[in-house]
Backbone bond lengths (Angstrom), bond angles and torsions (degrees), N, CA, C in turn:
res aa  C-N    CA-C-N  psi(-1)  N-CA   C-N-CA  omega(-1)  CA-C   N-CA-C  phi
1 M - - - 1.452 - - 1.526 107.50 -
2 C 1.319 117.00 131.32 1.459 120.22 -179.43 1.524 110.33 -74.61
3 K 1.328 115.06 158.78 1.457 120.46 -176.78 1.528 111.75 -62.70
4 E 1.330 117.48 -39.52 1.465 120.33 -179.41 1.513 111.07 -62.05
5 L 1.323 117.56 -42.89 1.455 121.06 -179.95 1.518 110.82 -66.57
6 S 1.335 117.44 -41.31 1.458 119.16 -179.43 1.519 110.61 -66.93
7 T 1.333 117.78 -35.91 1.461 120.69 177.28 1.522 110.00 -64.55
8 T 1.314 117.07 -42.75 1.459 120.84 178.58 1.515 110.36 -62.63
9 I 1.305 116.50 -43.66 1.461 120.58 179.95 1.521 110.71 -63.00
10 L 1.337 116.96 -41.21 1.457 120.17 -177.28 1.519 112.67 -68.93
11 Q 1.323 117.42 -19.91 1.456 119.83 178.90 1.519 111.42 -79.74
12 E 1.304 117.53 -17.39 1.462 120.45 177.61 1.514 108.69 -75.58
13 E 1.304 116.21 159.34 1.450 120.26 176.44 1.510 110.01 -70.57
14 S 1.321 114.63 147.69 1.456 120.94 -178.18 1.524 111.99 -58.08
15 K 1.314 117.43 -31.90 1.469 121.35 -177.81 1.523 111.78 -64.52
16 Q 1.308 117.66 -27.76 1.455 121.49 -178.29 1.524 112.07 -82.53
17 L 1.316 116.61 -12.05 1.449 120.99 -177.30 1.521 110.27 -93.40
18 N 1.325 115.32 157.28 1.449 119.54 173.21 1.522 109.60 -151.08
19 G 1.295 116.21 167.21 1.458 121.15 178.02 1.507 113.39 60.53
20 W 1.348 115.56 -136.55 1.458 121.67 -177.45 1.515 112.03 -60.65
21 D 1.325 117.12 -39.21 1.467 119.99 -178.04 1.522 111.11 -62.39
22 K 1.321 117.57 -40.09 1.469 120.86 178.50 1.526 110.20 -67.53
23 A 1.328 116.60 -41.44 1.467 120.27 178.62 1.526 110.53 -62.47
24 I 1.325 117.10 -42.65 1.462 121.70 178.46 1.526 110.24 -63.51
25 Y 1.315 116.03 -46.94 1.464 120.77 179.91 1.531 110.54 -59.73
26 D 1.326 116.31 -47.84 1.458 120.37 -178.93 1.525 111.59 -61.66
27 A 1.332 116.74 -42.75 1.471 120.29 179.51 1.524 110.95 -64.09
28 E 1.319 116.87 -42.44 1.462 119.38 179.54 1.525 111.37 -66.59
29 Q 1.312 117.82 -36.18 1.462 120.69 176.88 1.520 110.74 -65.98
30 R 1.322 117.05 -38.56 1.460 120.39 177.80 1.525 110.41 -66.05
31 I 1.319 117.62 -37.43 1.460 121.56 177.29 1.528 109.95 -62.88
32 V 1.323 117.02 -44.44 1.470 121.28 178.70 1.523 110.14 -60.01
33 R 1.330 117.09 -46.98 1.470 120.62 179.92 1.527 111.14 -63.61
34 T 1.332 116.65 -39.51 1.459 120.76 -179.93 1.526 110.96 -66.14
35 K 1.329 117.60 -41.34 1.463 120.97 177.64 1.522 110.84 -64.25
36 R 1.330 116.50 -39.77 1.462 120.47 177.92 1.525 110.00 -63.19
37 R 1.323 116.84 -44.23 1.463 121.27 179.54 1.524 110.55 -64.61
38 L 1.324 117.33 -39.41 1.460 121.34 177.67 1.525 110.52 -61.21
39 S 1.314 116.88 -41.72 1.472 120.61 177.77 1.526 110.64 -62.45
40 E 1.328 116.72 -42.39 1.468 120.79 178.27 1.524 110.82 -62.14
41 L 1.323 116.86 -43.09 1.458 120.81 179.98 1.522 111.99 -65.75
42 K 1.323 117.60 -35.57 1.462 120.97 177.72 1.525 110.69 -64.87
43 V 1.328 116.79 -39.83 1.462 120.88 177.47 1.531 110.03 -64.46
44 L 1.326 116.54 -44.71 1.466 120.40 178.21 1.520 111.16 -61.35
45 L 1.313 116.83 -43.92 1.458 121.04 -179.86 1.524 110.58 -59.98
46 A 1.321 117.00 -45.24 1.459 120.66 178.93 1.532 110.37 -61.22
47 Y 1.319 116.70 -40.67 1.470 121.24 178.97 1.530 110.61 -64.49
48 F 1.332 117.00 -45.23 1.463 121.20 -179.83 1.526 110.94 -61.72
49 I 1.313 116.92 -42.97 1.468 121.15 179.02 1.527 110.09 -63.86
50 E 1.320 116.32 -42.56 1.467 121.34 178.46 1.521 110.71 -60.59
51 Q 1.332 116.48 -45.54 1.463 120.80 -179.81 1.531 110.65 -63.32
52 R 1.326 116.89 -45.38 1.465 120.84 179.43 1.518 111.11 -61.49
53 D 1.332 116.43 -47.53 1.461 121.03 -176.74 1.524 112.49 -67.56
54 S 1.321 117.60 -25.53 1.464 120.27 178.68 1.534 111.66 -83.48
55 G 1.345 116.31 -4.50 1.461 119.45 178.70 1.514 114.10 88.14
56 E 1.300 116.68 7.20 1.471 120.58 179.27 1.530 108.89 -63.22
57 P 1.342 117.72 127.91 1.467 118.94 179.90 1.530 111.02 -71.21
58 W 1.297 115.28 150.87 1.464 121.38 175.97 1.522 108.02 -66.21
59 P 1.340 118.85 134.12 1.469 119.94 177.94 1.536 110.04 -54.53
60 G 1.296 114.59 129.33 1.459 119.43 -176.97 1.513 110.63 103.56
61 D 1.326 117.67 -33.42 1.456 121.30 175.96 1.526 110.33 -77.37
62 E 1.323 117.15 -20.24 1.457 121.66 -179.57 1.517 111.50 -58.17
63 V 1.320 116.40 -46.77 1.466 121.80 -178.57 1.521 108.74 -63.26
64 T 1.303 117.51 -42.78 1.460 121.68 -178.78 1.526 110.24 -62.19
65 R 1.324 116.85 -43.55 1.464 119.98 179.01 1.532 111.16 -64.78
66 A 1.322 116.87 -43.23 1.459 120.58 179.77 1.520 110.59 -62.19
67 E 1.326 116.71 -41.33 1.454 120.29 179.40 1.520 111.10 -66.20
68 S 1.340 117.77 -39.57 1.456 120.57 -178.83 1.515 111.16 -70.91
69 E 1.329 118.34 -31.69 1.449 121.63 177.92 1.535 110.55 -71.12
70 A 1.335 117.18 -34.52 1.461 121.84 -179.21 1.526 110.68 -72.09
71 A 1.290 117.25 -25.94 1.468 121.01 -175.83 1.494 113.60 -78.88
C-alpha cells in the first residue's frame, strides 16, 4: 500500500474502515497514544528527579520527619 493511500485511509473514521485497514488504523492510533503517554511519563520522571535532587521530602514523609524532629 502506498503512503498516500494509507494517509487517506487513516484520515477516515475508524467506523468506515474494515479488515486490514481497520487493523492498521487501530494499531497506528495505539502507537500515537503510547507515544503521548511516554512523553507524559518522561516529564513526570524529570519532575520526580528534580524534586528528589532538591531535597523535597516525599509527601507523607513530611509528617514523619516533623514528628521525629519534635521528639
